[in-house]
N, C-alpha and C positions, 0 to 999 in steps of 0.2 A: 276637532279634533278627537278631544276626549270627551265623551259621552257618560250620564249617570254611572256606567257602570265602574269608572274607572273617579271615583271621588277624590277632591284633595283631601290632606296634601299627596303629589305623586311620586315616587320614588320608583323607577325602573334598572334592570340592571343586566350587564351582559356578564358571560361565566369567565370565568380564566379560560385564554386561548383562542378566545374568539376574535377576528380582524375587528375591532373597534370602529374605525372610520366606516368600514363596509356594510359590517352590521346595523350603525345607526343611519345609514342612507335607506337600505333595504326595509326598517322599522321603518321609516320617515313614509317612503312610497307604500307599503301594504296599509297604513292609518289613512293617506288620503287618497287610495285608489278608489277611482269612481268618483272623485269629487272634483270641482272645476280646476284650469290650469293653473287659475291665479290664487287658489288655496297654497300651492306649496311656496307661492312669493311671499305669502303673511306670515310665513314661517320663522321666528328670530331664535337663530340659534348661536347661543352664546359657550364660546369653545376656550380655553387656558392658556393657546399656544398657537403661534403662528403656524409651526408647520402644521397642527392639524387642521387649520383651517385651510392652507394648500392642498393637503390630503382629501380633505370632502370634497372641495371644487374638484378634483383631477377625476373625485369618482363619480360627480356629476357630470362632467363633461364625457365619459366616457360612454353616456347612452342610459338610455334612450333618453328621447330629446325632453326636455320640461325647464319651466321657470325656476330660478335659483331661488333657494331661502336668503333671509341675510344672516348671512354668518360675522360675528363680531367676537371680538377678544375681551375678555374679560378687563385687560388695562386700557380698553378703548373706549369702553365706556362713559368715561368724562366728557371724551370729545362732542358728545350729543348735543344739540341745540341748548335743550334746558338746562344742563353740566357745565356750560363753557363759560357761565361767569366765577368758577372758581377758580382760583389760583393757578397756575402752574406750578408744577414739582420743580423743587428747584436739583437744577443738574447734578448729578453724584460727584462729582468732582469738583464742582464747587463746594457741596457740603465737607468735601475729603479736606479742599485747603484749607476754608475756613477753620475747621477742627483741629488742623496739623495745628494752626495759627496759635489757637487757644491750647492746646497741649502743650508746645513748646512754649508760652510764658510759664506754664505753671510748673513745666521741668524745672525753669530758670530759676523760679520762686523755689522750688523747695527738689533739687538736684536727687533725694535720696527715694524719689517714687519711681524713676524709671530710668534708662539710659537715653539720652537723645538719638542713637542708635535707632530707639525704638520706636520715634517720634509718630513715623505714617504710619506702622502698625498698631501703634494704639488710636491713630486716625481713623483709621478702617475698622475696627474694632467697635470704636465706638459709635459710626455712622451704620453699620448693619445692626447695631443694639436701635439706636432711634428706628432706623426701618422697620423691624420687628416690632417694636412698643407701639406703631404706629398703625402698622397692621392689622394687630392683637385688639388694637384701645387700649392699652396699657396707659396712664399717667406716670410720668416721671416721679409724679410724690409717691406714688404706690408702690416705686422700686426703693425711693429712698427712707421709707419711713419703716421697712420690713423688719420685723424684728429677729435680731441678730445676735440675741444672748447667747446663744448655743453654736456659735459659729466662730472662727478664727480672727486673730488681729488683722488677715486681710483683709478684713471689708472694712478698715478705715483709709486704706492706702485706695482702696477701689471708690470708696466714696467721693474722694476728691477728682477723680477724674467723672465720677457720673452724677454729679453737681455741675460737669460743663454742661453736660445734655439736658438739664434742667433751666438752665442759666439762657444757653441757645435757643431752648423754643419758647421762652417767656418773651422773648423779644418779639415787639407789637409788627415790626416788618418782615418778619420772618418767613420764607415761603415755605410750604408743606414739602418735607419730604416724600419721595415716590410711594411708601408705604402707606402713610399717616393721608393721604391724595386719596390714594386707592378706597381706603375704608370711609373717607366723606362721600367718595362719589357713589358707593353703594348703597351707605346708607343714607343717601340725598334720595336713589333711586327707589330703593323700598318702602319709603314714607311716600313717594309720589305714585307708587302701585299701590299701596293701602289706601290712598284718598280717591286714587280712580283706575282702578284694576282695567289692564290692556284685556281687549275683547281677543287678539290674537293671539297664537298658541306661543310660549316663550319657554325654550328649553335649555336649559345646563346640561352639557354632555363633556364626561372624558375628566371629568376632576374629580377627587379623592377629599376634596374639603382640608387640608390638612393647614393652611392658612385661616385665621379668623375672620379677615372680612371676605374671604372667596366661602368661607362655611355660611354666611349670613346671608349672601347672597343664594346660595344653594336651597337653603330653609324658605326664603321668601319667595323664590322662583315657584319651588312644590308645594306651596299655600295660592298660586294663584287659579283663577276658574279655568284656565287651560296652560297651567304651566305643569312643568314638569322636570324633574332632574334624570338623568341617566346615568349610572354609575361603571366604570372601569373596573372589568375581573371581579365581582362581587361572587360570592363563595355562597350558593345556592344551598350548601351541602352541609352547612357549619351547624349542629345544633341549638337548638331557643338556651339552653343550659350555659352552653359556652359565649353567646353573645350578653346573656346576663353577665355573666365573670369578667366583661373587658370594662367596668364601670371606672378604674380606676388606674387612672393614666399612667401612674409611679410604676405600675408592675406590669400594664396592658400595652402599653403604647409602641412597643416594637413587632406588635401580631400586624401580619398586613391589612386585616379587615377593622382593626380598632376607630379609624376614622369614619369609617360608615357603622359603626355603633352608637357612635356620639351623634354622628347627622341625626340618626333613626330615633334616638331618646331626644333629641330638641325636638322632633316633631310630632313626639308620643305615635310612632309607630312598632309595630313589632318585625322581625324577618322577614314573616309570612306575608306581610303589606309588599313588599316591595316584588313586583312582580318582572316575569322577562319580557324584555321588548321585543327580540327579536325570536320568535320559537323555532323555526329550523333549526337543522343539524349543524352548530356553527362551533362545537365543541366537544371533546372526548370527555363523557361525565364519570366513566369509570377513573380516569387517568385525576380528572377534578377533585373526586374522593380522596384518593390515594395519599396527592399533594394536602386536601384539606384536615386531612388526619396527622399527615405527619409536621404539619405544620402550627397543630394547637398551642394556645398557649400552655407553660409550665405550671405544674407539674405535668405530665402526659402520659406516663408509662400507665398509669390504669385506665386512660380513655383508647391506650394502644389496646391493652388486653381485652378490654370489655367491645372495643366497636372494630377490631382487627377484622376477627372473621365476618364480620357483615359484609365487608369489601367483596367478596365473592373471589375467584382465582384472577390471582394479579399477576398472570401471563399477558393476557392482552390489555392490560392497563401499561404496561410498560414496555408494549411490543415497539412503540417508537421515540423508545429513550437510549440514548447512548451516554456512556458512561465512561468519559478518558481521563484515566490518572497517569498522568508524563510524570517520567521521573526530574523532569526539571522545565524552565517556560520554554527553554530554545524547542525540547523537543513537543513541548502542547503547542505550540506557533507551528510548526511546520504541520502537523495533522492535520491543524484546522484549515493551515491553506491547501492542503492536499483536497481535503473536503469541499470544500469552496472551488476549489478548480474543478473539481470534475461537479459540480454543480454547473459552473459555466459551461460546462462542455458538452451535457444533456438540457441545457436550455430551463434548467431547476432555479426557483428564484430560493436566494437565500441569505443569512444575516449571523455577522458575528456580533451579540450584544456584552457588554463588559466595560465598564467604566475603568478597566486598567489600562491607560494609553501604553505603556510599556508592551505592552502583548498585541494590541493593533499595530506598533511600528514596526513587529517581528513580522506578522502576518502580513501588514503591506509589504512588506523587503521582499519575503516569499512568494507571494505572487507577483511583484515586479517584475522577478525574474521569468514567470514565465508569460509576460506578456499582459497580466491581467491587472486593471487598476480597480482599487474598488472604488463605489462611491463616500466616502468616510462622515457620516454627517456631523463629528465635531471639527471638520476642516482642518485648518492650519494655526496656530497660535499667529501672529500680527508679528510678534516681534521676531519669529523665526522665519516671514516670509522676505524676500526682496528688499523692500522699501523699510523695514523694519530692521533688516540689519544695517541696513546703511545708514539710518537714523541713530544706531546704535554706537556705529563704529565713528562716526562723525561727533556725538557730543564725548563719548572717547578722550577723541583728540583736544577736545577743552578743557577736560579734565587731567592729562598727563602729557608729555613730551611724547611720542609714539615711538617704538624701537622701529628698528628694521621690519623686522616680519609684521606689526601692524600698519606701515605702510603698505608694504605690498598685499596683504590682506585688505586695503579700501581700495588699492589701484585695480586690482584683478577681480572687485563686485561686478557681476555683470550691469547694474546699473552706473556705475562712476563712469562719466566721458560720455556715457549713451546716447547724447544731442547731433551726435554726426564724429563721423572719422575715428569709429571705434577700432578697426583695425590700426589704423596708426599707432593709437595708444595703447594696445595693447603692446605692439613693437616696441615701443620707448620703453615701455613697463618691463619687458623682460632685459630689455640693455639695463636699466638703472638697477634692477634684480642682480644681476650677473657683477654689476661695479660693487653693489653693495657688500655682496658678498667677497669680493676677492680686495676689496678694503677694507672690510671691515669695520663699519661705520657702524655703531651701535644703535646712537640716535641723531638719524639723521633728519636736517632742518634744509631751511633756505639757503645756508651758504653751503652747504654739503653738495646741493641739487646745483648750486652754481657750478662747482668744480666738474660735476660730471659731465654737465651741459657742454663747458669749454673746451675739456678732452672729444665728446663726442664731434666737434667742429659742423655741427650741422644746426640751422635756422631752425626746423620746427621743432628740434630737442630744445634749445634754448625757450621757445616760448611755451612751449609747454613744462619745462621746467619751472619759469616763472611763472606760469598759473599755480602750479601743483606748490609752487614754494609760498606764492601768497597765502593760499588757501591754508600753509601750516602756519604761517606768520599771523595770520589772524584768527589763528583757532583758539588761541589760546586763554583762559578767562581766570576772575576772580571773584570772587564772593559779589552779588547782582543783584536785583529784583529777578524773581521770575520771568517778568515779560520780556525784561532784553535778555535773557539767555533764552525763552523761547524763540524771539525774532533772529539772534543773531544764528544759532544752530539751525532753521529753517533757510537763511540766508545760505549760509557754509554749505547745505547739504545739497542744493538745490543749483551752486555753483560744482559742487563736484561733480553733479549728474549732468550737468549741460556739457561743463569740459571750457576749452578756453575761447573757442571760436563760436560758441553756442550760447544763443539766450531762451530765457526759459528755464526748465526744472526735467531738461532728459525725458526719460521713461522715468522719472521718481513717482508721478501721482496716477500713471495710467493703471490699465487694468484693473480687475477685481479689488487685488491687495493694495492697490495705488491710492486707489478713492478710500479704500477705509482706512488705511494710515492718512490722509489727507483729512476726512472727516473730525478723525482723531486730535490731529494735530493743530486743525481750525478749533475745535472747541479747547481743546488745551490754550491758546491764544485768547480765546473769548475769555475765560477764566484766571489766567495769570496775574492779573494786578488782582486779586486775592490770594497768592502765593507767598507774599512777601521776601524777604534775602535768602539765599542758597547759595551754596558752593555748586561748584561746576560737577562735583563728583554726587552730590544729591538732586543735583537735575537731571542727572544721567542715569541715577538709580530712579527716581521718581516717572521718567519717562519708560524705562524699561519695563517699570509694573504698570503700570497704565497698559501699555500696550500689550504685556501678557494676559491681559483680561479678555482681548478682543481675538475673536478668531473669523478667518476668511476663507469662504470656498472659491479655492481657484484652481482645483482640478478640470481638468479640460477632459472629455470623453470618457466619462466612467464608465465602467462595465453596467452595462441597465438591473442587471440580476444581482449582482452582488456586491453587497452592504457592509458597511459596519456601522454600528450604533451605540450610542449611547443610551444607558436604562429608561430615561426620559422620554427618547426618540422611540422606542420600542417600546411606548405606549399605545400609538397612532400609527403604528405600523403594519402592515402584514407579510408574510415571507413563506414561502413551502416549508423553509427549514430552518430554526434557530440553532444558532449556535452560541449556551450561554457560556461565556470564557471569563477565566481568573475566580472562580468559587471559591475563593477563599478568605479564612478571615484577615480582613484589614483591606481586601481588595473590594470584595462584594459579598458581608456590606463592609465598607470604608468607616477605619476609626474616627469615631465622633471628634470633630476639632475642640482643642481645649478651651472655655470660655473663661477668660481672663477677670470677668466682674462677679458671675452668679454660678451657684454652683445647681445640683439638679433641685435640691431641694427648696432653695430661695427662688428659681425660675418658677414652681411650680405651684408656690404662695402669691408671686407676682402674677401669674396668669399667662405666662410665656411658655415658648415652646420647650418641650424639652428633648435633649442629645435624642432621646430614642426616637425620635419623631423621623429621622433620617433611616435611621433602621427598620423601622415601620414599613417606611416607602418602598425601602431595598428590597423589603420582603414582599411589598404587593407586586412589583415589578416582577419577582424573581416567580411568585406565582402565577401571574398572569401571562408569560412568557412559557413556563414549565406546563401548561398545558396544552400547549400547540400539537399538531399533528407528529410533526417530525421534530425531537430537542436532543441537541448534543449539550452534556453536562459536562464540563471540563475545566481540573486544574493541574498546576505543576504540586510536585510533594516539595519540591524546596526553591529556592533562588538562589540568587548568588552570593547572596547574605548568610542564609542560614534554612532549615528547614519549615515550613509553613503547618497550619493547623483549616484542616477543611472548613469551609464555609456553615455555618450552624444548619441552615436548611439543608444542606447537602447531606450532612451527619446525620439529620435527624432522618431524612426520606432512605437513608441506607442502613440503619438501625432499625427503624421500621420494618424493611424487609425481610435483614433478618432474623428478625422478631417473630416472623408469620412462618415459618417452614412447608406447615400444612397445607397452605393456599398455595406456594409455589414460589413464596418471595423470595428465599433464597435462590430456589432456579432463578427468575426472573432476575435478579442482581448479576447474578453470576453470565448471565447472558447478556447485558449491560456493558458490563465489563468487557466481557469478547468482542464485544462489536466494539469498543473503543481501541482495547489493544492490536485489533487487527489493522487499524489505522496506525498506529504506533510503528507496528514491525513495517508497513508500508513504507513510513517517511524514515527507518533506521535503514532498509534494503537502497532505499533512493540514496541516502549519503554514502553509502559502501560505495567508491570510488574504485574502479578496476584497479588492479593492485599493480602499481609500475616497478620494475626492477630499480632500486638506487643506485644513482650514481656513481662511477667510481672516482677513483681520485685522480684528477687530472695532472696531467704532462704535460701540453701542448710542446711542439716541436715545428717552428715556422720554418721558411725559409729563412737560409742565411743573408739574403737583400732584404730581408723587413726585423731580421733584430737588431735590437738596438746600437748605435754607432757613438752616443754621447749620454754617460750617466754623472751623477753627481756625488759629491764624495759622501753624502745622507744614504742615497740608495745603494750603495754597495752592502750594509748590513741588510739592507731589503731582499737585494741579490740571495745572500748566502742564509737568510734564514727564511725570505718567501719567496723564491721566484718565480711562482704564478703572479704576482701583484706586479712584476717588474714587465711581464708579458702583457698584462691587460692594460697598464699604463702607457708604455711606449709600442707595443705593436698593434693592439686594440685602439689605444688612444684614448682611453676610458680616463676619465678623472673623479673623484668623488667634488662636488660641490662645495664650497666652503659653507659651515652654516651661515641662514641667514640671520638669526638673532645669536652673534657668536656672544656664547656667555664668559664670565672673567677665570676662564681655566688656565691649567698652564701653560697653554699654546703662548694666551696672549701675556701670562706675567714674564714666561720667557723672552717676549720681544719686547717688553718695557724693560725688564733688567739690561737688556744690552743697550737699549738708546741709553737709561740712564749711564751706564759706564761709559758708553763712548763720548758722550758729552763730558761727563767727569773727566777722563783721561783726556780730552784735545785740551778742554778747559786749565786742567794741571800743568801741560806742557808747555803752555802759555805764559802760567802763572803759577808757578811751583808752590807757594806760600798760601794755595787754595788745597794744599793737599792734605784737607782735614774733615774729620767725619761730619761736624757739620755743613760744610757744602758739599758737602756727597748727600746729605739728606735733603739739603733745599733742592740741590737739581734733582732728585729723585721726584721730591714735591710736584716741582715746576712739571716735568715729564707726565706724570700721572693726572695731574689737572689738566692738562691736554689732551690727551688719548684715553684715560679711563673715566667714563660717566658716571659711575657708580660711588654713591658719596661712603659708603661700609666697604667698598672692596679697595678704594683710594686708603684709607685709613688702617685695612687690617695688609695691606700690603708694604705699608710706610713702613708702618711700627716691624713687620719683619726684615724691612732693608736696614732701620736703626741699629736691628740687633746684632748685624755682622758690618755694621760701618765702619767700626773701630776696629775688627779685625781685616777688614779688606785695606785699609789705608795703611796697618801696622807692614803687612805682607807687602801691598804695593813700593812703599818704600823700600821694601827689600831687592822686588825686581827692579825698583829703579837704579838701585848700586850697581846692578849687575848690567845692565843694558838698558838702552832707550828706544820707546815704541816710535817705531818708521811707518808702521801701518796699521790702521784701523778699518775694519769692515769693508775687507776690497775683494775682490773677486781673480779669482786665475784659473787655469786649465793648462794642462799636457796631453800628452796624442802619445800612445803606445805605437811607436814605431812598427812598422810594417803589418799592421791592423786595421789602421784606418779607425779607433775608439780614442774617443777623449775624456778624460776625466777631467771635472769641472767642480770650482768650489768656492765658498767665501771666509774667509782667515776674520775670526772677529779680532785679533791682534797678533801682529809679530812686532818682535824690537830685534834689535840690531846693538850687539857688546862690542868695543873695543877693539876685540881682532877681528869682528868682520862676522861673527858666527851670527845666526837667528835663535832667537826665543819664541816660541807657538804657544797663543793663550788660548784657552776657549772656555768661556763661562757659560756653569751649567744652573738652573736652579735648582733641579733637584739632585739626588745621587749619581756622582761621577763615575761611570765604569772604572772596576778594575783592572791590575794589568792584564790575566786572562780572559777577560772578556773581549778586549782590547786585540788583544792576539788574535782571537778567534772569529770576533763577530764585529766589534763597532770598531770599525780600523780606521773612523773618519780623522781623525788627530794624525795615525800615521800616515793614514796617505797626506796629510795635508803637506809633512814634514816631507814626505817621497816628493811633493811635486814642488816643492822651495828649494832643494835641492837641484833639482833640473829646471831651476828658472821660470815656473807656472806664473811665476806674481810679477808683472813686468817694472813694476819699479823698485822691483828687488834685485833682480837677474839670478844666476843659480848661487847658492852661495850653503855653506856646512850649514847641518842645522843641531845645536848644540845640548837644546831639549824642550820636548811641547807636554804642554803641564794644560790638565784641566783644574778652572777654579771655583768650584764646587762654593754656594753660597745658598745652601739652605741651613738647617736651623743648628749643623753640627758643620761651620764651613772648613773648609779642607783642599789642600795642594794636590792632586793626584796626577803625577807626571805619567807619560807614556812608556811604555818597555822599552822605552830604544838604548841600545846597550854599544860602547865601543870590542869590550873583549867579554868572550863566552861567559856564561853564568856556569854554576854549578853544573849543570845538567848539558853545559856544549851547547849552550842555546845562544846563537846570538841574531840580533835583532838590530839591525842596521837600515836606514834607510831606502837607501837601495835594494836592500833585499826583500823591504815591502813591496816596492814597486814592484821586483819581478814577481813577487806571489800576487799581484793585484795581474798583473799582464798573462801571466798562469791563468789566473782565473776567469778571465773575458777572452781565451783561448778556450777555454773549456767550454764557453755558453756560443762560442763563434762556429763550432760545429752543428752541424744539422743533427746530429744523432743524438744532442742533450738536450732533456726537455726542460721546459718550467715545472718545477714539480709545485705545486701548493704546499702550501704552510710546511716545509722543509726540515727549518729546526726552528721552530718557534721559541722565546725563553718560556714559556709557560702556554699550557691549553688553552690558559681565559682568555690570552692576548687576539685581537681582534684586527681582524683587518678590512679595509676600504672593498675587499673584493671575493669577502668568503660566500657572497651570497651568489654572486656569478659562479663560484667556484662549488657553489653548490655543497657547503661545509654543513656537516649533517648527518646528511647521507651515506658519509664513508667518515671514517675513523683515521686518524694519524699515523695509528696501527698499519692502516691498509696501504700494500703496495701502490706505486702508482699506476698508471696506465697510459703510455706514452703515445700521441696521438699527433700522426706525422701532418702538418697543413699545407694545402700547396694553391 
């Protein structure tokens, strides 16, 4: 393949913008034209990613028919027969677990070094450092003996952890980590080639040589008699002086061509010795010259001034460029999605390239709304897939008791009870959810599930509840070896997935995501004996962290021409349109992760990679993609949090264009921006929905037969303040669901207080000597322990009640001196004669005195309403008095009411009487129970009239008060000052 005209060492390159795999294959075919068919089969292609290997195979498969070359991965070279004696690399999980145990012992011995919560992060960081040292051929002693006389005291703490690496690698039986094994494989292969060079062509293609071991392989292949290296995105327009200035890694490693310059230095070659692999028109030379000049190593201004005029007119170089500068990421995503949609409709292949996953999620959501599913090369993180979520939910069950919301999330998961009878499972889950909401069970357990099944009176419900109860009862765990946690969680998850009547694991391990989860979980079980003991929450965190590193490709039937790539995928793919999205600092390029062990200077001295390496690779990806025929460059001026800074390469390009007005640079830049602005305007037009007239303030008027005939005393205030809520509840029969995870709110506190006082009053009636603050506190403690599962809330509510216990007991003795409790927590009802409307209510407590008169009490945890509020709105206590005088409470019969009193038990306890009077006040106002009843009857006759509407928010106490039916009434489209719009309903 390579004759005397191409002496070794051989370096070839393809310019930025070229479809690298396609051009590589075209160059191979051209060089072997006229050769026998088996010549192609003798070629050995070494590539660095499986994605590149797949793309090459696809291009060959597309024809014309030919024998295939041998396509190998760099990482698979150790599997060849002559290298099979090398020990296998240690699995990354085993390395992580073993390092975690060593770090844990160090932290236990020296707690000042790091918190235990950082255990796995430190282990991961050490493992990454070990792998890097292996690839780069750096001995641990080199790092430990660095001269740190000019460094901070942090180094002494770091040494304690770095010695773990040395001691770990010093073990005689320690298998190599993947990086060290790769370097050994390459060194063995290079030595074998030096002793007996292969006669067949060997080509390393597509690698930038950013890792030391791979760079060593590239140098060896380039020197072979029939060897060659094909570099992707090689800048043929970079002057020799610039290449010569990129010798210092500390100042030049962030340049996109730095690694190529280092490779040429190692091979003693000049940039002129790098030949073009494929001579056809595969890129835009004018664009590449422009991008090359923009990305020169700093300082660049003088080079721009000197070489900028040589670029010629800049319009043609920028014709295929679009610059989209959106005000926010939402607008950026919409414009990108619109362009991808156009590409899909016109049959154009297009790809969004970005490392910003937040941007890709928004674009995918927009495309999904149009029925377009992009082929996302990043896939979906395993922990967000259905099997991953179920495993995490089950692991959380083992760490803490589930709330009602946790339980329902688990039951509604698509893989729960997937072994058969799914419809029956969903029906029972719905019934259980309604019961949990209604009964306010904060932490359901097997006993609670049993109570639910008993009231269902259904054999299927009992067996289903028993299965679920057994799962919950067997889930809780304590500190145990990792192997026990792993085995128990797998058994629990498989039982949850199978259901009560099925064997196996249901659909848990099926499909792509399930198979990936099974492989990961089996590797976890295999390495678990090395994990030591851990708490359930620690195991749950470990499992989540492991799954976060895995991705699954479970997208079904993606659009064949619309793709989303990361920057790595973009190196080996091709498309008619490339959209480079998220071009902001911190996104592209990403901010280098902080190194807890070595700073830049120490890394450079040790021979390790600098943080700028990633920036240089990102710059190379940008240069490679920006050279394509049609390119979009997009960014958002701000995120949800703060304004953004344009990516340094985009900044350089725009500054260079602005600085060359005589060559049309400013006009070209303006045209690029106008092309982007057009798509922003299209997106804004798409989002401008047709203007709809706002809804009027509703005041529905249902027929008399549909109007409510039964109300409770607490609903009368609602009828006065927000009649629409009564209409929605009784006419439409819409009721808000109780919260699933009911918080310890005022409603629950009020319920608990009523139960405490009910028990206390009953107990002291039978044993008056127990009427003491201590007995009241003890009663409260008993009720709170039964009904309130939150320890902090129990303590807080107990303290509140203890503060008012003395006051309540003293006032209770005074109440007992007036009358004796005769009715506690009892219901009654009374009907308005001739109207057919019934009023019902539940009295907290009614006492009877020696004269047969009734004393009505109502407990309040908050502030009790004052007399004016009771007269006009909060009529609960007044109506209870009216009902009592009419004999609504059967156990008492009709009797006069001496008084009705709210007992307020807030921070300032007080008794607030209802404004019942036997004689007129100064204003001549007389309020009797009979008069209250007549006013209530008049109110109900008013709403029995079909011309009376149920107006929304008629007289709310505050504009900030919310109703369960505000959304139904479309509150917000109208204001409370608007006139109601009556509507007859028939």
